[in-house]
C-alpha positions, 0 to 999 in steps of 0.5 A: 540455597544460594541466596537470591538478590531480594531487591532484583526479586522485587524489581521483578515483582512490580515489573520495574527488572529491565534484564528478567532473565538475570532473576527468572529461569534456571541459574547456576547456584553452587552445584545445583540449578536455581530455578526462580517464577513468578506466578502472581495468583499461584500459591503453590508452584511445582517443578515438574522435571522431564524424564520418567523417574523424575519426581515434581520439586515443590517450590518455596515462595520468596515473595508473594508470586515469586517461587524458587526451588532447586534441581540437581542438574540442568534439565527441560522441565514444566511447571504445575501452579495452583490455589484454592480453586484451579490448578494448571500446567505450563513450560517456563518461557524464562528456560528457553534461550535466546532465538535471534542469532549474532547475524540478526543482532548485528544487523539489527544494531547496524540498523541494516537488516534488509528482511526485518520482518523475519527477526521482528514481530510474532513468529510461530516456531518451535524452539527447542523442542517446544512449540510457541510465539516468538516476540521481538521489537525494537524500543532501545530507550524503554526500561522494560518491555513485556508482551500481554495479552489475554495468555496473562490477564494483560499484566505486564509483570508476567512476561517481560522481555530480554534485551538483546545488548546494544541493538535495542531490540527486546525478545521472548519465546512464549511456549504454548501460544497459537495463531490468533491470539492477540497481544501488545507490548507494555513499555516502561520508559526509561523514567520508569512511566508506564506507556499506553499499551502499544500495538506491534510495529511489525505485527501481522495481524490485528484485531477488528477496529475498533479493537487495536491489539496485535494478533498473532498470524501465520505468514509462513510461506504459501503454496503459490500457483503463480509462477509463470505469472512471476517468471513474465510480468516484467513485460506487463509493467514495462514502459511499452506495455499497456497499463490500464489500471483499475483503483478500488477501494476494497471496503466499498467496491462491493458489499454484501446484505446487510453491508457487510464488507466483502472477505479476500477470498469473495474478492478473489472471485468477484473482483477480479473476474470484473476486472479481468471482464473489463480488460483492466491490466492490474487492480490498484489497491487503496492501502490495505495495511491495518489502520484505525479509522475507516475514514482515513481509507488506510491512508493512516496506517498504523499496522504497516506489515498487517493486511487489514483484517476488515477482509480477513487474515494474510493467508486469505489476501495471498489467496486473492493476489495468486488469483488475480495472477491466475487471471492474468491481472497484476496487483498493486498497492498503495504505500504510505511512508509519508506519515503515521497517525497519532492514535495511543496504541501506534509508533508516536513515542513508542518507547517513551522517546521520539523513536520513529517521529522527529522530536520537533514538530516542524518536521515531525507533525503534519499539520494538514493530517494531524499526524506524524512525520517519520525520521528518515534520517535515522538508519533503523526507521528507514531501514524499518520503511524499506524493509516493509516495501520489500516485505509486501513483494517478497510475502505477498507477491503484489507486483508494485507499490504506489508511494502515497504523497511524495511531494509531502516527503520531498519539500521540508516546507510542504504546507507550511509558512514561513518559521514553521520549518527547519531548513536542510543542511544547506540552508534549502527546503529539499528533505535529503533524508526522505529522498534518500529513503525512497531512492534506497526503496526503488534500489532495493525493490527493484534490485531484489523484486525482478518484475515489479514497479514502483510508481509515485504520486508526486504533484510537483515539478521535482525532476527525474521522479521516475529517473534511475538513481545512478542518473540523479533521479528518485529511481520510481518506475513511474510516476502520476501525472497530476498536471495533466488531471487536474488541466483536463479535468478543468477544462472539462468542467466548463461549459463547451461555449467557453472552452475554446478560451482554456484549450491549452489546458487540453494540450499543455500536458504534451509539452512536458509528456515525455520528461517522466514515465506518466501514468494519467490518472482520474482516482479516488482525490476527484470524487470525494470531499464535495467534489461530486462524481466524474459525471456530476462534473460534466456540463450540460443536460443529462445526455450532454453529461454522458457525451461528456464523459465518454468523449473525456475517456476516449480522450484519455485513452489515447493520449500518451501515458498508462492509464488509470480510473478509479472504481465507479468511474468506469460505469459513470456512478452519479454520485460522490464516492462513500467509503462507507457502502458500496457502489451503486451497482443498480445504475448499471440497469440504466443503459446510459450507465452500462453504456459507459461501462461498455465504452471503458471495456472496449477502451481497454480492449483497443489500447491493449491491442493496438500496440501504437496507443501503448508502445511509446506511452513515454517517448515523443516518436509515439506521437504527432499532432495532426492538430492541436490548435483548433481553439475555435472549434474545440477539436483535437486530432493527433496520431500514435505511432509504434514502429512495426504497426499501424498507426492510429489516428485519434480525433475529439470533438468537445462542442455539442456541434457535430462537425463535416471536416478535412483532416489531413493524413500521413498516408494509406488509402483507408482508415478503419474506425475501431471506436467512436464514443458516440456508438448507439452501444455506448449511448451515443447518437451513432453518428460517424463515417460508415466504418472509416476514412477514405484517403485522397490525395490532398495535402491538409493539416501539413501532411501529404493526404486527407480525407472528409471525417464526420465528427460528431458532437462531443465525441472521440473517434479512433481509426487505424491505417489499413 
């Protein structure tokens, strides 16, 4: 028998060897094939060559646990091991060749593999005729990487991986493993230190928190039923389309008895049916990428490629998306490329080096959130993030991503004092690398997946967020209008007596309304951290609070811009949102809460059914003030227009005083009242205009004609030109 190098043998046994395939498995030794296996705990091991006439070959124990045997020729084989207590058979992982191909290796080395999830992570495959799991992970500065789990007693010596040349990628095929197996990576750093066990950066599943191992999950293609939806969805996501988004935290929308979270399959019925009944066009989910801490609501993800196991498996999440599409509902996901948590099992110092994050905390650490910041300038990291965006769009058929905390990525000095940040190469504050990552993500998303939408949550005046990249923009399709939200909510929280002094807070949004493709968001951020509920923000007695909220929603749906409302706000939940429990659905037994719910349902219907309210949401030709300057009366009136469709008049009264007033109109003889937030079935006083306005040939407000209007207290009315 050709001698085996004892230094290499001891390195394998002690878990120090960086190239285990050079020692383990079959190797030509003269004219025979030497098979070396490491089976700790075994006192005897035999090779079982495949073939009817083949006989077992007893192996020699060279070092405790390390066995060597000879075969006359290279053949497929299994192993039989035993000790005083048991005997077991298994396939030798080190007899199998590599799985990754040359093109994969080239693209991985270049950092440009657009569909990274197809080669990294844990995949159920059949390799060389044997079923098992292929593991691959990027850890370029590691001395040795092993897969560990219950299947090998979490012993990093048993399944060290094969390094794929200069790519920094390690891989191994472990035969016999199946869906549902938990695993992590044990990484020995370049200086010989064994890291805390790491979850898979491209893992498709996870254990239930607080456990945090990755889990092998089947992500083979689903038999989707949404071909028709995908074919036509671009029409539902266009700037001319009615887009009304229901923002949902899956863990607390509704809970089952015992305070159990609903499963994806339960939500495929209950949540989807509810959103459809309410007339929302899309459901936007707070991040579903796996996260360790419930209190982060998903905004501190560890498993970017794993739908959270809190509600089920990847295939069950796909079923939820499919069910939504069957009801004509689009699915948007919150996506968090802005930061990641410092949990030991996560991406931080993954292979002993600052691999995914910047080494310098002035660039690589978020002080606000105690999280790491991705190194966007590193090609492999940028590719990791862009590939993850594409993963959700392609593998799960989601209809768009809302990118969280864009402002924190755009600026190097975000929430930092002088001396706490590093300027860009030109001495400025813009983060060129993060900007490049977002542009690439948008180019790839729109280029590879027709009909989707990319949305930016961006709170500054950074120019061109929703403009195409080739025009110098960031390439998003839409931007949240945070300025509008802050201004109008500030106004609504004031006593109506003082609103006349802040009139411009409601009108200022029109100064910049056409600078971006805006979504008007009343999101989860407005009902947490002591901010109370939407109802609680409103001033006055109980009746006035509900009336204020109804009038505000009417103002919002009539205002240019797509709509977004966080769950619970549609029925005026009284308490602040609590992520640990269900929404207060029992409040719908109270008429005032049910009335607000009915109003939101009708606002969605009216918005959807009247093109004037949505076709020109992002263009100035769709809007005209009738009177935006009535500060003294705290009233607002404007027209919404779309060529070839009836014009809609919107009038709001933000005082608790009923007004009888003349209003200018552009024409028509009769204007039908199509919505009145003071209607009795919404909880109002049922004051109005007996179904419409009669036009008179008397000029007013700069218009050729006019009509007398009864404007109920704290109400918004819509009229459609007849």
